[in-house]
N, C-alpha and C positions, 0 to 999 in steps of 0.2 A: 563603578557604582554610579547609579543615576543621581543627578543633582537634586537636592531637596530644597523646596521653597517653603519658608515658614508662613503659615496662614495666620496664626494668632492663638490666643488662649482657647483651649477646648471649651471652657465655660461660656464663651461668647458665641459659639456655633450651636445655637439652640434650634429645635425643629422649626423649619420654615425660613431659616435665614440663609443668605448667600453672601459670600465674601469674594473679593478679587484676590488672586494670587498669581501674579505674572500673567501667563497666557490662559490660566484656568479660572473658572467659576467654581468655587468650592462651597458646598452647602450641606444642609442637613434635611433630608427628606424622610419623614416618618422614622426619625431616630437612626437613620443610616447616613453616614457621611459619604459624599461623592465629590468627584472632581471631573469636570468636562471642559473642553476648550470653550472659550468665551464667545465666539462669533456664531450667530444664527446662520443656518444654511440659506435662508431666504434672502435677506438683504444686509446681513452682517451686523445686526444689532448686538450690543454687548449683553450677553445673557446674565452677567453678574448683576445687571439692573433688573432682572426678571423676578419672577415669584414662583412659589411652589403651589400647585393646585391640590385639590382634595384627593386626587389619585396619586400624588407624590411625584408628578411630572414637573419639569422645569418649563416655565412659560416665558416666551419671548416678550419683552416689554413693548416692542413696536407693533407687532401684528398678531400676537396671540398664538403663534405656533407653539406646540408643546413637544417636549422630548422626554423619553424614558432615560433617566439618569444612569441606569445600570448598563444599558446597551448603546446609548448615544443616538438611538433612532428617533426620528420624528413620529409622534403618535397622532398628532393633529396638525394639519396644514395651516398656512396663514389664514387669519380670519378678517373680518371687516370686508372691505371692497374686494380684497383678494380672494375671499371665499366664493365670490360670484364668478370667478374665471374658471370655466370648465377644465378639469384635469390638473389645475395648478397644485392643489393640495396633494393629490395622488402622486403627481410627478415628484414633488419634494420628498414625500414619504418613501417613494421608490429610491430616490437618490441616496437617502440616508440608510437604506439597506446595504448599499455598497460603500458609501462614504459617510459613516456615522460621525458624530462629534467625537473628537479624540477624548480619551479618558486617562486620568492620572490615578495613581495609587495614593490613597490617603492613609496616613499613619498618625497615631497619637503617641506622644512621648513626653514625659515630664510635664504633663498638664498643658502641652501645646499640640497644635495640629500642624502637620507638614504634608506637602504633596510632592510626588516625584513621578 
């Protein structure tokens, strides 16, 4: 059986929130719970410090790259100065087609959220 990590009370995981749980960023995107590995593919920022955008994607706190939380794929490459580097965003998006963020399975039990 896979190891379960307790995230916390389900009542605290409101839409738009993200919590740390060991190697995962666990959040609520549009009333759907998700768990993805915490390190951005660009420069390793902690995605648990990120945000959820209007499209339900997880946004990197450092350079604004965004990830589809269901697939782990990057949907928008790094922004700011990095957006001006030709091919950088497309390269990272391509990378995450083959190496998406890892994903965990989120379960609710007895009013608590767990990831495995």
